N, C-alpha and C positions, 0 to 999 in steps of 0.2 A: 503494499500499499504506499501511495506517496504522502509524506508527511511533510513536504515543503518545496518550494520551488523558489530560486532567487536569480536575478539578472542584474549586471551592471554592466557599464560602458563608461569608458574614459578615454578623454584626449590624450594623444600621446605628447604632444607639445607640452602641456601642463605638468605632465611627472618630468619629461624631460627638463623644464624650467625649475621642479621643486628638487630633482636629485642634484641638478648642476649647482645650487646653491651650498649644499651641506651634505654630507652623508646621514644626518638625523633623519631626515623622511624615510631612506630605506631600510635604517638599522629600528626605526620603529614598523614598518610593514612587513619584512622579512626576518624569517628564523635564520639561525646560525646556520643551517644546512643551504637555505636558500640563499643566503649571503655568500657563502662559499661557492655555490654554483655560478652567481651573478658574477664574482670576480673574474670568472674564467672566460665571460663573452667578450665580443667585440662592443665597441660602443654604442653603434646603431641597436644591437641587440639587446643589450644592458637595458634600454629604454620598453622596449617591447615586453622584455620578462617582466619587469618590475610592472610596469603598467598591467600585464596580463593578470599578476600573482595578485595585485591590488583590487582589480575589478572581480576576480574570483572569489577573495576574502570579503569583499563589501557583498556580493552573491550570497556567499554562506550566511551572512549575519542576516540577511532578509529571509533567507529561507529558514534559517532557525526562530524567527520570529523576535531575535532580541536586539539586532543591529550589531555595531561594533561597540563596544564599551564595557562597561564592568563586567558581564556576565560573559563576554568572547570577545577578545581581545586579537588583533592582528596576530599578535605570537602564539596563541592559542590554537590557529587554523596554520597548515602548513600544506602545501602542494607538493607532492611527489610523482616522478615520471618512473613507469616502470621500464625495464630494458628496451621496449621497441618504441617509446618515447610517450604513452599513453599516459595523461594527468589523473591522478587521484586527489581526494582530498581527505587529510586527517584531521580529525578535531581531539585536543589532549593526547596527542599521539596515536589515537585510535582512527581505522577507517571509519570514513563517515559521509558518504554519498557520491555521487558522480558529477564530474566537472567538465566540462567544454569552454575551452580558450580560443579565442580568435583573434587575429591582428589586422588592420588594414595601413594604407600608408598613414592615416591620421587619427585611428581610433583602436583600443583594445576593448574587447569584450568577454565576458564569462558567463555561464550561466551554470548553474548547482541544482541538482534535484536530490532530495533525500527520500530515503525509505526505510519503512521499518521493517 
């Protein structure tokens, strides 16, 4: 049974500006594992990666019904890839739903589906 659906879209330019000012934004949004992956990417790919993770985590908060805040922080949510590159969402280190992330030249979007 579907228990929640979340969708979010973000402008790549906005994420690029926030990330370019300082590392604080990415350090607030990404987990340690995600930060390690981020550091291995090219500059253009870093923006897509960060924007996609941000959108996915915002979508997850919407699907949970809590939003991002006291009960569900960015650091509580982690997007991991399996060996083929398929993303999965983990909440408090536990698998917790399906995720799809996409990018265009100007936007990143993500959708989350939670099931029981």
